[in-house]
N, C-alpha and C positions, 0 to 999 in steps of 0.2 A: 783974911785975905780971900778975895773972890777967885773961884776956879773958872777961868775964862773958857777952857775947853768944855767943861761940863755945861756951862751956860750956852755955848754955841751948839752943843749937841742937843740940848733941850729945845732951842729955837729951831734947829734943823728938823727935829721930830715933828714940829708943828707944821712943816711944809707939806704940800700935797706930794703924792708919790712921784710924779714927773719931776718936780723941782728937787726932791731929795735925791733922785737918780742923777740929775744934772750936777748937784752939789758934790756927790760922791765922785763923779767923773772928774770934776775940776780938782778936787783934792788929790785924787790918785795921779792925775797928770802932773800935779805940782811935785810929786815925789820922783818922777822920772828924771834921770840924769841926762844932761845933754851929751850927745855922742862925742867921743874923743876924735878930733879931726885927724889925728895920725892913724887911728884905727880905721876910720872911714876911708881914708886915702889908700891904706893897705888893702882893704877889701875891693876898692875900685880897680887897683892894679891886678889883684888876683882874678877878678872877674874878666878883665881884658885878657889876661894870660890864658885863662881857660877857654874863652871864646875863640881866641886865635888858634889854640891847639885843636879845638873842634873843627874850625874852618879849614885847617891844614890836614884834617883827617888823622891827627895824632892822638886824639883823646880816646880813652877807653870808656865806652858807654855801657850802662847797665839798664836792663828793662826794669821799670818800677815794680811790676808785679813780682818779678824774681827777687828783687831786693826785699820787698815786704814779706815774701814767703820765707826767705832766709832769716829775716829778723824774727818772725814768729817761731821758726824752728829753734833759734838760739834762745829765745825768751818765751817759753810756752805760757 
């Protein structure tokens, strides 16, 4: 019985570097799952909630440099 994957890999190795890179990208993209619409909607709502809190002046904001310094302190 022929090993289709091995045959495809052999043919892929015969491609030039640019085409091999394109092939790899296409194959990796095919593994990505479609986003769950319910999760996407939940994130949209959360983003709106956070933006509204920021615009009302209710959001607690942190300086990025301070956050990174704290992260480095916690995980040396």
